[in-house]
C-alpha positions, 0 to 999 in steps of 0.5 A: 808224893805230890798229894803230901809232904814226904814222910819225915820230910819238912814241906817246901819253902813257902808251903803250908804243912797241911796243904798240897803244893797243887793247891798252895795259895800264892802270895798277895798282891803279886798279880803276876803269880796269879795270887789272891785279890789285892785289897780294894778290888771286888771280892777281897776283905776290905774292898767293895763288895760284890752283889749278892748271889744271883744279882748283878752289876754293870761290869758283872753278871751272875754265876755261870754267865760272862763276867767282863771284870772278873771270872767267877769260881768254876768256869775254867781250868785253875791256873790257866789265864784267859785275857788277863783273868785267872779262870775258875776251878775245874772248867775248860777254857773257851775260845773267844773269851771276852777281854777285860773292859775297864778293870785289871784283874791280871789272872786274879780269880774272884770267888762270889761274895753276897751283897752287903747285908745279905746272907750268902746262899751259895746255891750253885747254878747249873746241873754240873754243881752239887747243891744246885738247888734242884729237887734231890735226884733219886739215890743210886740203886744199891749194887753199883760197886763198893768203890763207887759207894765209898767215894760217894759216900765220902764226898757227900759227907765232906763237901756235902752239897757243895755249900758247906764246902764254899763257906768253910773253904779256908777252914781246917784248923782247931782242936783235934780229937787226939788232943783230948783222947787218952794217950794210952790208947792202942789204936785211934781212928779220926774222921774230919768233916772240916779238913784243910782247904786243898782237901776240899778243893781236890774233893769237889774235883772229884766229885765232879767226875762221878754222875753219882756224886755230881747230881745226887746230893744236895744241901748245905750241911755235910753233917746232915748229909752223913746223918741222912745217909745213916737214917736212910739205911735204918736207925735214928727214926726218933731223931730230928736233925734240925732239932736234936743234933744241928744245934750242937754237933761239930765236924770232927769225930775220933775213936780210942781204943784202950787196953783192957782193964784185966786179962781176958776183958775186951779192949776199952772204947772211948769216942770224942765228939766235937760239940758247940754246945754241952747242955744241947749236946747232953740232950741230943746224945741222950736222944741219939743212945735211945735208952742205951747205958753210956758215960759222958764227960767234956773236955775243951770242945769235945764230948767223950763217950764211954761205956761207963761213967767211970771210963769217961771220968777217967778219959778227961783226967789223963794225958791226951794222945797228942802228948804221947811221944810215939804218936806224935813222932808217927803223925809227923813222919806221916805228914798230911793227915787228910780227911781220915786218918788212923794210928795203931801200936801193933805191938801193944795189940799183939800182947793181947793175942795170947795165941800168937804169943804161944804159937810164934813167940819169935813173931811177936818179938819182931812187932812189939815195938811196931806202930803203924800210922795212915791217912786218906788223902785226896788230890783232883786227880786221885785218892790216896791211903798213905802210911808209915810203919815204924819199929818193927824188929829184926826186918833188916832187909839190907840196903834195897835197890831202887825198884826197876818198875819205871824201867819197864816197856811203855805197853806195860798193862800190869807190873810188880817190882820188889827189892830186897827179897833175896837178902830177907829170905836168907836172913829169915829162912829159919823162921819161914821154915819153923812158921811153915811146919807149924801150919802143916806146910812140910817145907822142910821135907820138900827142901831136903828132897829138892836138894837130894834129887835135883841139887836145888840148894835152899835158901841160896838158890831161892835168894838168887832167883829173887835177886836183889830186885825182882820185877814182874811185867805183863804186856798189853799187847797180845791181850786181845788175841788171848796170847799174853806176854809176861816176864821177869826182869832180876837183878842178880848173878845171870849164871846162877839164876839160869842154873836155878831155872834149870833145876826148877824146870826139870822138877816141874818135867818129872812131877808131870806139870805142864810148864810154859817154854820161857825165853832167857836173856842173861845180861850184865848183872841181871836175868831175863826170863819171858813168854816169848824171845821177842818180849824177853829181849824188850824187857832186857833193855830199858823201856819208858813206862816211867814217862806215862802220866797215869804211872807217875800219878799212881806210882809216886817217887818211883825213882826212890821206891823200893817196892812198887805195883801198877795196873793201867787200867785204861788199857784193860777196861774194855774187858771189864766194861763189855757188859755194863751199861749207864752210870755203872759204866760211866763211873768205871771209865773215870778210873785211869789206873792203880799203884802202890808204892813205898820205901823200906829202910831197916826196921821203918817203911812207908807206903802209897796206895793210889786210885787215880781218875781220868 
């Protein structure tokens, strides 16, 4: 995955573990690499200071205007050179850009620095930047869609008006909530308003793509932005951010869910809030709680809040979650934890679901050691929910083949590819029958009747039809004419597969179900069925979907994935944009594709869900 280290793998040489490749800093003192400025140059610690924001000198003008010695942050595409200069992040290169006059820069990027003796204001110049200093735009009306609302809330909370982004660009280290929360937690969720620099850069790039996040949010404090969002929706009326919250509130929060202290009791909850001043935190939290009972204790730089004081006192004494070997191993396998991360010991959670134990003890046994960890991460081109699942029992699917999704035609608009289903069904058939019968599905009765009347042998015939790999596809051609082309490509025994399809067609015909006439193309170790002979022939040969840019971003490491799904939103957007107008239409047009992919190896699996932007 390009936005994080592959699960379980060390970073590439020279790459910091918490940074993406796209934003990895280059070594200092190597201008040919477009690295950071050398000592003695403006903008570099120890070198001459640049003029204050909004001032100018003989060779340099204010942010957003021409700069004959250096290029200010935010003017040209990151990584693209123009006449020996390093363009700023996020803007298109301008033709005829003036050459360097009297000062060597060699592709170095200059971040605006405050003048000597001045405090940085970091107000952006121009309407395209967050925190423009202009009066706040009216909040977007409700009902614009959950997707845009979630992205907007995340961006405002994490980069605020752009000022906090610039000031704390390279922060992200320090104590995390899992370093202070109890180590016997069943689950854990963390929100980091001060993530690694690569995440802030990516969020800044994404924010500029949406009108709601580009122009509607201002301010220099992401914590205040989040506070204002909560207050606007109701609550906190008696609390003043500047007086009651800002003097003590840090940038990180974590929540741990603890085992119930006795059977039938509710799970306990401990919240860790990063603080900078204990005394002020006590007073501020008391005002926030507004008379509600709670317990509070302090550990390192965090206030631990619980339902009772006894719970809070215990939380600061026990070993932290970071000392939990299973938790640490899972986070290492996950890689970069991004802006939001979570971890759950599903096996322990299942122990407190007695209905699961009484209805399906075998299912409980399968998940007794299952743990899941995930992270919400950002790249300039997409947002990703990545995760790992480890420790599940009896889920061995053999050695699943690599997904065939990248070999579909380039005109594919949607696809699903799964490997190992045939083997899994064969091995788990008894459990499948039992679960179906418990739910009243009558699968055993259907199996017996289908075998007697039509010679359908289950689970063998079903395993043949699912094969080593099953890839379903929908083509973009024909959608506008309401004549969709669809089909499946199966890695299996083609002769047996054709016999199974014949049995299924006879069952449908005898039941009076109208079934489409399918074209069938047996191949060497594969079998294709499709809506038309032409499309069947196209699916039978390798296509070029894997060369599509949107596909490569949405389905990372497709050459290793054992399951994958993909939708090309650009190819179908005219269907859902038809009746939309204004900002809602513009925001949805930013969306390019969505994909999910991952691997399954024994009891462990990985997954990546990505939303890609134009």
